[in-house]
C-alpha positions in Angstrom: -9.5 25.4 3.2 -11.8 28.3 4.1 -12.7 28.7 7.8 -16.3 29.6 8.8 -16.9 32.2 11.5 -20.0 32.1 13.5 -21.9 35.1 14.7 -23.0 33.6 18.0 -22.5 36.1 20.8 -20.1 35.1 23.5 -21.2 35.1 27.1 -19.1 37.5 29.1 -18.9 37.3 32.8 -19.6 40.7 34.4 -18.8 41.7 38.0 -21.8 44.0 38.1 -24.4 45.8 36.0 -25.7 49.3 36.2 -29.4 50.1 36.1 -29.6 53.8 35.7 -27.4 55.2 38.4 -27.8 52.1 40.7 -25.4 49.1 40.8 -26.2 45.4 41.1 -23.4 43.0 42.0 -22.8 39.6 43.6 -24.5 39.3 47.0 -27.4 41.5 46.1 -30.8 40.1 47.0 -33.6 39.7 44.4 -35.8 42.3 46.0 -33.0 44.9 45.7 -32.5 43.9 42.0 -36.2 44.5 41.2 -36.0 47.9 43.0 -32.9 48.9 41.1 -33.6 47.5 37.6 -37.3 46.8 37.5 -38.9 43.5 36.4 -36.8 41.2 34.1 -38.0 40.4 30.6 -37.7 36.6 31.3 -37.4 34.5 34.4 -36.4 30.8 34.5 -36.8 28.7 37.7 -35.1 25.4 38.5 -33.9 23.4 41.4 -30.3 22.0 41.7 -28.8 19.6 44.2 -25.3 20.6 45.2 -22.7 18.9 47.2 -21.7 20.7 50.4 -18.1 22.0 50.3 -16.1 23.9 52.8 -17.3 27.2 51.3 -21.0 26.3 51.9 -20.6 25.0 55.4 -21.1 28.5 56.9 -24.6 28.8 55.5 -26.0 25.6 57.1 -24.9 23.1 59.7 -24.2 20.2 57.3 -21.4 17.7 56.7 -19.0 18.0 53.8 -20.2 15.7 51.0 -23.9 15.9 51.9 -26.3 17.3 49.3 -28.4 20.5 49.6 -31.3 21.7 47.5 -30.7 25.1 45.9 -33.4 27.2 44.3 -32.1 28.8 41.1 -33.6 31.7 39.2 -32.2 33.1 35.9 -33.4 36.6 35.2 -32.8 38.1 31.8 -32.9 41.9 31.3 -33.3 43.3 27.8 -32.2 47.0 27.8 -32.9 47.5 24.1 -30.9 47.3 20.8 -28.1 49.6 21.8 -27.2 47.8 25.0 -26.2 44.2 26.0 -28.8 42.0 27.6 -27.8 40.8 31.1 -28.5 37.4 32.7 -28.5 37.3 36.5 -28.2 34.0 38.3 -29.7 33.8 41.8 -29.2 31.0 44.2 -31.7 31.0 47.1 -32.5 34.7 46.3 -28.9 36.0 46.1 -27.0 37.1 43.0 -24.1 34.7 42.4 -23.3 35.4 38.7 -24.0 38.1 36.1 -23.5 37.4 32.4 -23.5 39.8 29.5 -25.4 38.4 26.5 -25.8 39.8 22.9 -27.4 43.1 22.1 -31.1 43.4 23.0 -34.0 44.1 20.8 
């Protein structure tokens, strides 16, 4: 039996990305990302409802188990065919995750 390999690029979690000589990492606010990297090629907006956990209690005065509304933005940067595209996830305007995608175009 012959196996089939797919050419789908894997998502790789990155700790940070470099835009020129500037660094973007978790905790950076959206205005700083624009100042360092410019405008993204694509922006997606959505709202999620998340349960409050012990780690989110410090942000707001809520009880564990209650639900909060979180504004999500996914910014995609396309740095060209010789570099990996980057997707940055913001929650309420703060970077919480950076993913490396396939090569740009």
